C-alpha positions as CSV (number, residue, x, y, z in Angstrom):
1,M,-0.1,-0.1,-0.2
2,P,1.9,3.4,-1.0
3,A,2.6,5.6,1.3
4,D,1.7,9.1,1.0
5,R,-0.1,8.9,-2.5
6,P,-1.0,12.5,-3.6
7,A,-4.7,13.2,-3.2
8,D,-6.9,13.4,-5.9
9,P,-9.2,16.3,-5.1
10,E,-11.4,16.2,-8.6
11,S,-12.0,12.3,-7.9
12,A,-14.1,13.3,-4.7
13,A,-15.8,16.2,-6.5
14,A,-17.0,14.1,-9.0
15,H,-19.2,12.3,-7.1
16,A,-22.7,14.2,-5.9
17,P,-24.2,14.0,-2.2
18,A,-26.0,11.0,-1.6
19,A,-29.7,11.3,-3.0
20,A,-31.3,11.9,0.0
21,E,-29.0,14.9,0.9
22,Q,-28.9,18.5,-0.4
23,P,-26.1,20.5,-1.2
24,A,-24.6,22.3,1.9
25,D,-25.8,26.1,0.8
26,A,-29.5,24.6,0.0
27,H,-30.5,26.8,2.8
28,A,-31.1,30.5,3.4
29,P,-27.9,32.8,3.6
30,A,-26.9,33.1,7.1
31,D,-27.4,37.2,6.7
32,A,-31.2,36.2,6.1
33,Q,-31.3,34.9,9.9
34,T,-31.9,36.9,13.1
35,S,-29.9,35.7,16.2
36,D,-32.6,35.7,18.5
37,G,-32.9,31.6,17.6
38,R,-36.0,32.5,14.8
39,G,-35.6,29.8,12.6
40,V,-33.2,27.5,14.9
41,L,-34.3,23.6,15.9
42,L,-31.9,23.2,19.2
43,I,-31.8,19.7,20.3
44,T,-30.1,18.8,23.6
45,N,-28.6,15.3,24.6
46,S,-28.6,15.0,28.3
47,R,-26.6,12.0,28.1
48,A,-23.6,13.6,26.8
49,G,-20.9,14.9,29.0
50,T,-21.6,13.0,32.0
51,S,-18.0,12.6,32.9
52,V,-17.3,16.5,32.7
53,V,-18.7,18.9,35.6
54,R,-19.7,22.0,34.1
55,P,-22.6,24.5,34.7
56,D,-26.0,24.1,32.9
57,P,-25.9,25.8,29.9
58,L,-30.0,25.8,29.0
59,P,-30.7,28.9,31.1
60,E,-27.8,30.7,29.2
61,L,-29.2,29.5,25.7
62,R,-33.0,30.1,26.4
63,R,-31.8,33.6,27.4
64,R,-29.3,33.8,24.0
65,L,-31.9,32.3,21.8
66,P,-35.4,33.1,22.8
67,H,-37.4,32.1,20.0
68,A,-35.7,28.7,19.4
69,R,-37.7,25.5,19.6
70,I,-35.6,23.6,22.1
71,E,-35.8,19.5,22.0
72,S,-34.3,17.2,24.7
73,L,-33.7,13.4,23.4
74,G,-35.6,11.1,25.4
75,D,-37.6,8.3,23.5
76,S,-37.1,10.0,20.1
77,S,-34.5,9.7,17.9
78,M,-32.5,12.8,16.8
79,D,-34.0,11.8,13.0
80,D,-37.2,11.8,14.1
81,V,-37.2,15.1,16.2
82,V,-35.8,17.0,13.3
83,A,-38.3,15.3,10.7
84,S,-41.0,16.3,12.7
85,A,-39.9,19.8,12.6
86,M,-39.1,20.2,8.9
87,S,-42.5,18.5,8.2
88,A,-44.2,22.0,10.1
89,D,-45.0,25.3,8.5
90,D,-42.3,27.0,10.4
91,A,-39.6,24.7,9.4
92,P,-36.1,25.6,10.8
93,T,-33.3,26.8,8.9
94,V,-30.7,26.3,11.4
95,L,-30.0,22.8,13.5
96,A,-28.1,23.2,16.7
97,V,-26.8,20.7,18.6
98,L,-25.9,20.7,22.6
99,G,-24.2,17.3,22.8
100,G,-20.8,15.3,22.3
101,D,-19.2,14.3,18.9
102,G,-21.7,11.4,18.4
103,S,-25.0,13.5,18.5
104,V,-22.9,16.2,16.3
105,S,-22.1,14.0,14.0
106,R,-25.4,13.1,13.5
107,A,-27.0,16.4,13.6
108,A,-24.4,17.2,10.7
109,H,-25.9,14.2,8.9
110,L,-29.3,15.2,9.3
111,A,-28.3,19.0,8.4
112,R,-26.9,17.8,5.0
113,R,-30.0,15.9,4.4
114,H,-32.4,18.7,5.2
115,G,-30.4,21.9,3.5
116,L,-29.6,23.3,7.3
117,T,-26.7,25.4,8.4
118,L,-25.1,23.4,11.9
119,L,-24.9,25.1,15.0
120,V,-22.5,23.1,17.5
121,L,-22.7,23.9,20.9
122,P,-20.0,21.5,23.0
123,G,-21.7,19.8,25.7
124,G,-19.5,16.4,25.7
125,T,-16.3,15.2,26.7
126,F,-13.7,15.5,24.1
127,N,-16.1,17.8,21.7
128,H,-13.3,17.3,19.1
129,F,-15.1,18.9,16.0
130,A,-16.1,21.9,18.3
131,R,-12.7,22.5,19.3
132,A,-11.4,22.1,15.5
133,A,-14.2,24.9,14.5
134,G,-12.9,26.9,17.0
135,L,-15.9,26.5,19.3
136,D,-14.1,25.7,22.7
137,T,-17.2,26.9,24.7
138,V,-21.4,27.4,24.1
139,D,-20.8,31.0,24.8
140,I,-18.1,31.0,21.9
141,A,-20.4,28.9,19.6
142,L,-23.3,31.7,20.3
143,D,-21.2,34.5,19.7
144,A,-20.5,32.9,16.0
145,Y,-24.0,32.3,15.5
146,A,-24.8,35.8,16.5
147,A,-22.3,37.2,14.0
148,G,-23.4,34.8,11.1
149,A,-20.2,33.4,11.0
150,V,-20.8,30.6,8.4
151,R,-18.5,28.6,6.4
152,S,-18.2,25.6,4.4
153,V,-16.6,22.7,5.6
154,V,-15.0,19.1,4.3
155,V,-16.8,16.0,5.7
156,A,-16.2,12.7,4.5
157,E,-19.1,9.9,3.8
158,A,-18.6,6.1,4.8
159,V,-20.1,3.4,3.1
160,I,-20.7,-0.5,4.3
161,D,-21.1,-2.7,1.1
162,D,-24.4,-1.0,-0.5
163,G,-25.5,1.1,2.0
164,E,-26.3,4.6,2.6
165,P,-23.8,6.8,3.0
166,V,-23.4,8.2,6.6
167,T,-21.8,11.3,7.1
168,V,-18.4,11.6,9.4
169,L,-17.0,14.9,11.1
170,N,-13.4,13.3,12.4
171,A,-12.4,10.1,11.7
172,V,-13.3,6.3,11.0
173,S,-11.8,3.7,12.7
174,I,-11.8,-0.4,12.4
175,G,-9.6,-2.6,14.7
176,A,-8.3,-1.9,18.2
177,Y,-10.0,1.2,18.7
178,P,-13.8,-0.3,18.2
179,E,-12.9,-3.1,20.1
180,L,-12.1,-0.6,23.5
181,L,-15.0,1.3,23.0
182,A,-17.1,-1.9,22.7
183,E,-15.7,-3.2,25.8
184,R,-16.1,0.5,27.4
185,E,-19.4,0.6,27.0
186,K,-20.0,-2.4,28.8
187,R,-19.0,-0.5,31.6
188,T,-21.0,2.7,31.4
189,S,-21.6,2.6,35.1
190,L,-18.2,3.2,35.9
191,G,-18.0,6.5,33.7
192,K,-15.9,6.7,30.8
193,W,-12.2,7.0,32.4
194,W,-12.6,3.9,34.9
195,G,-14.9,2.1,32.2
196,G,-12.0,2.9,29.7
197,A,-9.1,2.1,31.8
198,I,-10.5,-1.5,32.5
199,A,-11.3,-2.0,28.5
200,A,-7.7,-1.0,27.9
201,W,-6.7,-3.5,30.1
202,R,-8.8,-6.4,28.4
203,E,-7.7,-5.1,25.1
204,I,-4.2,-5.9,26.1
205,H,-4.9,-9.2,26.7
206,G,-7.6,-9.4,24.0
207,A,-7.1,-7.4,20.9
208,H,-7.6,-9.1,17.5
209,R,-5.3,-9.2,14.3
210,I,-7.8,-8.1,11.4
211,T,-7.2,-8.3,7.7
212,I,-7.9,-5.9,5.1
213,V,-7.5,-5.6,1.0
214,R,-6.8,-2.7,-0.5
215,D,-6.1,-2.3,-4.5
216,G,-5.7,-6.1,-4.3
217,R,-3.1,-6.2,-1.6
218,R,-3.7,-7.8,1.3
219,A,-2.6,-6.5,5.2
220,V,-2.9,-7.8,8.6
221,V,-3.2,-4.9,11.2
222,W,-4.2,-3.7,14.5
223,S,-6.1,-0.9,13.6
224,V,-7.1,1.3,10.6
225,F,-7.4,5.1,11.6
226,A,-8.9,7.7,8.4
227,G,-9.0,10.8,9.5
228,L,-10.3,14.3,8.0
229,G,-7.5,16.4,6.9
230,R,-3.7,15.7,7.1
231,N,-2.5,15.4,10.9
232,D,0.6,14.9,12.7
233,P,2.1,12.4,11.3
234,R,3.7,10.7,14.6
235,R,-0.3,10.0,15.8
236,I,-2.0,6.8,14.9
237,A,-5.0,7.7,16.7
238,M,-6.6,10.7,15.1
239,M,-9.8,11.8,16.7
240,R,-9.5,15.6,16.2
241,R,-9.4,16.9,12.8
242,A,-6.5,19.3,12.0
243,S,-8.2,21.2,9.1
244,L,-11.7,21.9,8.1
245,D,-11.4,22.9,4.5
246,E,-8.9,20.1,3.4
247,P,-10.7,17.9,1.2
248,V,-8.5,14.5,1.9
249,L,-8.2,11.3,4.1
250,D,-5.6,10.9,6.3
251,I,-4.8,7.1,6.4
252,R,-2.9,5.2,8.9
253,L,-2.4,1.4,9.4
254,H,-0.8,-0.1,12.3
255,H,0.4,-3.5,11.1
256,A,0.0,-6.2,13.6
257,R,3.7,-7.1,13.8
258,G,3.8,-6.1,17.6
259,T,2.3,-6.7,20.7
260,R,-1.1,-6.0,22.0
261,L,0.3,-3.8,24.4
262,R,1.6,-1.7,21.6
263,A,-1.9,-1.8,20.0
264,V,-3.3,-0.6,22.5
265,T,-1.2,2.0,23.5
266,S,-0.9,3.5,20.1
267,L,-4.6,4.5,20.7
268,A,-3.1,7.1,23.0
269,F,-4.5,10.8,21.6
270,G,-3.7,12.9,24.2
271,R,-0.3,15.1,23.9
272,R,1.0,14.2,27.5
273,T,0.0,10.8,27.1
274,L,1.6,10.1,23.9
275,A,5.0,11.9,25.3
276,L,4.9,9.4,28.2
277,M,4.0,6.2,25.9
278,R,7.1,7.6,23.8
279,A,9.2,8.1,26.7
280,L,8.3,4.6,28.3
281,R,9.1,3.0,24.6
282,L,5.6,1.6,24.2
283,M,4.7,3.3,20.8
284,P,5.0,1.0,17.7
285,P,8.1,1.5,15.7
286,A,7.5,3.5,12.5
287,S,8.2,0.6,10.8
288,D,5.1,-1.0,11.8
289,L,3.1,2.3,10.6
290,E,1.7,3.2,7.1
291,R,0.2,6.4,5.9
292,A,-1.7,7.5,2.5
293,V,-3.3,11.0,2.0
294,V,-5.8,10.4,-0.7
295,S,-9.3,11.7,-1.4
296,E,-11.5,8.1,-1.7
297,I,-10.5,4.7,-0.5
298,E,-11.9,1.3,-0.4
299,L,-10.9,-1.4,1.6
300,T,-12.3,-5.1,2.2
301,V,-12.4,-5.9,6.0
302,R,-12.0,-9.5,7.0
303,P,-12.9,-9.5,11.0
304,G,-11.6,-12.9,11.8
305,G,-12.2,-13.3,15.7
306,A,-12.8,-9.6,16.1
307,T,-15.9,-8.0,17.1
308,P,-17.4,-7.0,13.9
309,V,-18.1,-2.9,14.7
310,L,-16.9,0.3,13.0
311,A,-16.4,3.2,14.7
312,H,-16.9,6.7,13.3
313,D,-16.6,10.3,15.6
314,G,-16.3,7.9,18.9
315,E,-20.0,6.3,18.1
316,L,-20.0,2.3,17.3
317,S,-21.8,0.8,14.3
318,D,-22.5,-2.8,13.6
319,T,-20.7,-4.3,10.6
320,P,-21.4,-7.7,8.8
321,A,-19.4,-10.8,11.0
322,D,-18.4,-12.1,7.9
323,G,-16.5,-9.4,6.3
324,Y,-17.8,-6.1,4.5
325,R,-16.6,-3.5,1.9
326,L,-15.7,-0.1,3.3
327,R,-15.9,2.9,0.8
328,L,-14.5,6.5,2.3
329,R,-14.5,9.7,0.4
330,A,-13.8,13.2,1.3
331,V,-16.7,15.9,0.5
332,P,-15.7,19.1,-0.2
333,D,-18.3,21.7,1.0
334,G,-20.0,19.1,2.0
335,L,-21.6,21.1,5.3
336,R,-22.1,24.7,6.4
337,V,-21.3,25.3,9.8
338,Y,-21.0,28.1,12.5
339,A,-17.4,28.5,13.4
340,R,-14.9,31.1,14.4
């Protein structure tokens, strides 16, 4: 698999958005919107960010967006809430979401489908996309909305076999990271940090190798990461994108030549954690890693004994147990979002 293969933006641009979605500029321009919440559908996810202690943002949201329609996710899915709002006479032009990366990713997919501008209000544990967009706090995001600071950003689309394209904002991963997430999900009562620590310990002893095939070439790997935009070449686990407008996928393959311990420590993505893992010589050597920068990629995935799951933007998706075809492509100007 060639390393640092040049991107082909024309190939990515040649594909139109999925039929169920509208172009990112299909809605009214930002300067036609008011700053008091008129035309805003705000969806909150109370389950997001439970491991972080922060003041309740809803009073401030109601004060600054007095005319917004506010819905809290309960028994209804986000898809149903948005579909119901779009069928009303006063359909929204802006979809705002208060939640973590998983909620934001789903909201981005629905914003593209219905031709809405996305307003991201960081309310999760990590808020990778919000931070990449310069929206470190709810107040900063509201300031961007009040200023009408809208820009088009690159997204990715992931397709499993012949399924519908799914919008991706940060990264897609198969292998060790989805396995670790699945283990952590079994221990939600312990919180993300303790649950993650126990999951990592179990993965050190039980991570599975998976087989992938690309362009007729076979490789056995611990993990595959595909992040949006070129990222730090020293990283393997790329959770937070480095660019909002570079229409490429930065692919990292961790070949399964080393130990399970290195397979798990390679998933470290915090700067301090990475520095510590390198100091302890627990990170895999450069010879075990492979990188490609492309506008689109297709892989055949054979999970073997691994749990057949895929992760995108921190959320898990089930995949066929006997293997599947995964196609990813970068979509230029795929989403309009308020950003700094």
